[in-house]
N, C-alpha and C positions, 0 to 999 in steps of 0.2 A: 212324252210323245204328245203331239197335237192329236185333236179328234180325227182329223183327217188321217193321219198316221195310223191311228188304231183301227179304223174302220178298213183301212187298206190292208193291214196285216190280217184282219178276220177274213176279208175277201180272198186273199192270197194264201191262207193257211192250207195245206195240203189235205187236211182232214175233213175240210168242208162243214165242220160243226163248231159249236162254242158251248162252254159249260157255263150255266148261271145258278146263282144260289141265293136264298133269303134266309134270314136268321130267325128262328122261332123264339118264343118266351124262355125257354130252357137254354137257349144259347146254341142250338143244334142247326147246323146247315140243311136246309131243305131246298133241293134244286133238280135240275135236269140237263140233259144235252138237247139242244136245238140246232137246227141247220144254220149254217152262215147266212143262207138267204132269208130265214126267217129272222135271225138277228138283225140283219141289215135293214129289215123293213120296220123294226120296233125301235132301232137306236134313236135316242133323243126324243121319243115319243111315249105316250101312255101305252103300257101293255097290261097284263094282268096275270094273276097266280091264284090257285085255289086258296080260300081263306081258312081252310081246314088246318093250315099249319098254326093257327092261333085258335084252334078249336079242339085240339087233341093233346095229350100228354106226351112224354118222352117215350112211351111204350105204344103210341097210336091208338090209345084208348080215348074216345070222345067225352069231354066234359059234359056234365049235366047241369053245371052251375053257372055258366057263362052266358052273357047276353050277346057278345059280339057276333058269334055264329054257334051253329048247331043243328040238330035236327029240326028245329022250329024255323031255320032260315033256308034249308036245303043245301047248305055248304056251297054257296055260289062263288065265282071267281072274285077277287077283289082287285080293284085298280092298282096298278104298281108301275114301277119305272126302274130301269137300269142305270145305275150310275157309272157313266163311262171312265170317270177318274179313278175307278177301282180296278181297272185293266191289269191283269197280269198274265204271264205266260205260265202254264204248269210245266215244270221241268221234267217230272216223272211221266209225263203224258206227251211228250215230244213238242212241247212248247204250246200246247192247246190253250187258246184265248179263254180267259175266264173273267167273270164279272159279278160283283154283287149287285143286289136290288133292294128296294125298300118298297113297303106298302103304303098307299095313300087312301083317302077317302073319296067319295064320289065327285067330289068338286076338286079334286086334285091336291087337297091340302093333306099335310102329314097325319097317317092314321095313328090314333092314341096308342093302339096296342103294339105298334112296331118298334122293337128295342133300338133300332139304329136312328129311328125317327126321334125317340125320346132323348138319346144322347145329343143330337142335334139341337133340340130345344134348350137343354141345359147349357150346351156351348153357347148358343145365342143369348141366354141369360148372362154368362160370364162376359161376352164382348159387350153387352149393354152396361155392365158395371165397369168396363174400362180393362178387362183382363183377358189375355190370351193364354189359355192353358195348355200345358205339355203333359205327357204322360208316358208311362211305359209299364208293361205288365211282366211279371216273371212267374214261372211255372215250375211246380215239382210234379213228377209223374212217375208211375211204376211200369216197367216193361217185362213182358212175359214170353218165354219160348213156346208160343201158343198160336193157333188160328182160331178164328170164330167157331169153326166146326168143332176142334178139340176142346175148347173151353166150354162150349154148350154140353158136350159129351160127358164132360166131368162136373157137371152141375155148377160150374164156377168154383169148384173146390179143389184144393191140393193142386193148384196150377204151378207150373215150373217157372221161377223167376230167370230173368235173363242171366244174372249172376247171382251166387249165394252170398249170404252174409250182409253185415253192415259195414260199409267201406266208402264213407263220404270224402270227396276230393280225390279219389282214387286215380293215379296215373296208370296203375295196372288194369283196372278195369276198363278204362276208356281205350287202352291199348288192346285188350281182349276183344273188344267189339268195335275195332276202329272202323270197319267199313260202314256200319250203321252210324256211328259218331260222326264220321266225315260226311255221310250223305245228308244227315240232318243239317249240319252247319251249312254245306255248300248249297243244297237244293232249297233250304228255305231262304238263304240269301238271294238265290236266283228267282224265287218266288216273290221277291220284295218283302220279306221278313227278315230283316237282318239282325243278328244276334251279337250281343255284346260279349257273351260267353256261355259255355255249355260245361257242365261237370256232372260227376256222380254225386248223389245225396246219400245220407245215410239210410240204408234200407236196401234190401235184396233188389237189383235191378232197377234202382231208382235214380232218375236223372233230374237235373235241373237247368233251366235255360232263361237267360235274360234277354228280352227283346230291346233293341235299340230305342231309345226315347224319340218322340215326335210330337207333333200336334196331336191333341186328344182323340180326334175322330179317325186319324189314320192309325193311331195306337191301338185303338178298339177294333178296327177292321183287322189289323195284324194280328192282335191277340185271339180274335175268332177264328181266323183262318189258321193260325198256328197250330190249334189243338187237332183240327181235321188234317191238316197237312202232315203232322207228326204221326198220326194213325195211318195214313196212306202210305207214307214212306217206310213205317214199321211193317206193314203188310208185304212189302216188297223183300223184307229180309227175314220173313217167316216169324215175325215178332208182332205181339199185340200190346198196345199201349192204352193205359187208362188214366183218366184225370179225375176218378173218384177222390172225394175228400179224405176217405179213411177205408182202407182196405182190410186192415186187421187191427184189433184192439191193442196187440203187442208192439206195433210198429208206429212211427211218426205218420202223420196225415200229410196231405199234398196242399200246399198254399198256391194262391194265385195273386200274390201281393202286388198292389198298384202303387207305383211311385208317380208323384204328381208335383208340378210347381206352376205357378201363376206369373206371367210376365206381362209387361206393359204391351198396349196394343200393337205397338211397332215390333214387338219381339225382340227388343235389345236389352231390356233391363228386367232381371230376376226380382220381383217384388217381395218374395219371401225373405231376400237376404238383406241384412242390416250389419255391416261391418263395424259399426260403432256400439252396437249392443254386446254386452258381455256374453250372450249365448249365441250371438251372430243371427238372432231372428227378429223379424220385422214385426210391427203391430198386425199387419194383415196377416202373416203367418199364425200368429197367436190366436187371432179371431177364428181363421180357417180351422185350426185344430179344435178350438173350443165348439165350433158349429158341428164338426164330426162327432165329437164326443157326445154333445147333446142329442143328435139326431140318431146315432147309431141303434139304441135300443128300439127306435120307432120304424127304422128302415132295414133292420138286419136281414130280412129274407132276400134282399137284393144282393147282399154279400154272401149268405149261407142259405141257398134256396131249396135244398133237399132234406130229407130225413137224415141222410148219411152226413150232411155237412155238420152236424151238431155233435157227432162222434169225434170229429176233429177238434172241436173248440173244448178241450179239456185240460186241466192243469199238467204242466210238465211235458206237454208233447209238442212244443215249438208252435203253439198257436194260442192267441189271447183268450182270457175268460173275464177280464175286468175292464172297466171303462177308465183306462190309463193312458199316458204318453210318456215318452222319455226320449232322451238324446241318445242315439245309437244303442238302443236297449231292445233286445229281441223277445223280451217276456211281456211287453206291453201292447195294446191295441194299435197305438200309432207310434211310429218311429221316425224321429226327426234326424236327418243328416244334412248338416249345415256347414261342411269345412270350408266352402268357397262359393262365391256368388254364381257361378256357372252350374254347380252341382248340387246347390241347396235345394232340398225337396222334403216331401213328407211321404213315408211310406205306410199305407193302410194294410196292415197284417191280418186284419180279420178275413179278408177276402180269400175263399177257397179256390182250388183250381177248378172246381165244379160250376163256378159262378158264370153267368151270362157277361162276358166282357163289357158289352155296351150298357147293361144296367149297373154293374159294379162301377164303372166309371162314371156314369150318370149320377149314381148315389153319393159317390165320394165328393165329386164336384159340387153337386147341388147342395150338401149338407155343409161344405166349407164355405160356399157362398152365403150360405144362410147365416153362419157365424159372423162373416164380415159385415153383412148388411145390418145385423143387430149388435154389433160390437160386442159380442160375447166375451167375457171375461175367462181366461184360461187358469185353470187350476195348476198346482205345483207339479213339476216332473216327478217321476218316479225315478230313483237313482239306483234301487236295487231289484229285488224279486217283485215283478208286478202282478204275479199270481196272488201274493198274499195281501195286496192293498185293495180292499173292497170299499173304501171310504166313499167313493164316488158312483159306487153301484157294479153291477156285475151284467154280462150279457144274457139274454135269454137262453135257456137251457135246451129248448126243443124248438122244432119248427112250428109247432101248434102255439106255444107262447109268443114266439117272435111274430107269426102271422096275426095273432090277435091283438098284439100291441100295434101293428101296422094299420089294421083295419079300423081302429079307433082313433088313429093319429090324425090330427088336423095339419100338423106339419107335413106328413107325407103328401096329403092332397094338395098343400100349397106348393110342395116343390115338383110334383109330378102331374098334377092335374087329377080330377075325380074320375075320368074314363079310364086311365091308365091304372091308377091305384085299385080301383074297384075290380078290374079285370085281373091283375096280377094277383091281388089277395085272394080271389075266388080260385085261382089255378093252385095257390099254396095251400088252401084249405083242402082242395081236391087231393092233392098229393098227400096231406096227412091221413085223409080218410082211407085212401088206397092201401096205405101201409097198414091201417088197423086191422084189415081183413086177412093179413098174411100171417101164416104161422111160420115162425122162423126156426132155424137150426138151434138157436139158443133155448127156446121153449122146449123143443123136442128132448134136448140133452138134460134140461132141468127137471121137467116134469114126467117124462114117459115112464120111467120105471117106478118113480118114487110116489107120484100122487095116486 
């Protein structure tokens, strides 16, 4: 649709309102409804949004260690703009017009703390190097026959899974909940989040969906909106969906793997592919993989941003623990799929479903480009169990370790800038400190009677 068509749709929509949203540092949509009249007045112009969305955590508790905003600034409105190219109709709200926005600074330049702006910066770096990046994210998540009210009343314990048992790729389970399954596929498509496929994963009430590939900015927009859209569609069916990285120590975690490839600027040739190579891999792909392996320990919080993320990155749970790569190998950090020129790509398996898609894709792309720029040499591929190969190192085990590594990394600041890196690291330090204050169920069970 043209800009004129979009504005006409907004003007004519029977609701007389528009939904807008911005993405915070944790990848959470923060937004509101505004009148169509208000929207038409700001479309294509500078607007504003409260900068508290980058001044508090996922529980709306204000950071006390960040300089961007806080009590010391009074939480003013930040300059912002709506991206008309993100226009969508929300199928489950009678075609209500929806738009994503992004935060700027006082001069109209991209705000360093805005995740969407960070990805656009890295995308520009790729274009400057002569590459057009494409990507797609796939998600695993758990579904429960609960509402926010019932889950809270149960203290988020003993929740009822949508289906019992471990039943991956189940035709039976997808038939049992076919109304929900069908609604996800159809309504996501109508919301411009087309799926390549959806199926049950191994775990009670667990689904996995793969979003169609696209240019990397569109891919990140789709991924961010996918998570909230799934939750909203689930509500309509009396279901709660969660993208936590790990909900139970006895069950596999939830991945948010990102598939990526680089093409020439015209978008006609996949530069990852080399049909004359024994492994069908180009030198560019080898450098790209080497860059990600080199940078991974220094930027891991972009891929694993919460305390819970590191409960997923454990041996034998379908998530990587070592700095390894392989061809079609699901035990390594980076999995290469190179059967054809059109489909040749890298899957970064470290990324969890709880990651902010803008930051995850920015991290993957920036570190790969780093490897290309520096012509980093690639280690040998793992052909067996990647969990046992620690010869090139292991991933940090906790958010504290990973954040400390990123804080002292010159590479992180080179890739993402001082302002973003400093702000993001401070938010992860805050996250770690908040968790230290909490008395967990594990502690009660272990120590209450015995100690």
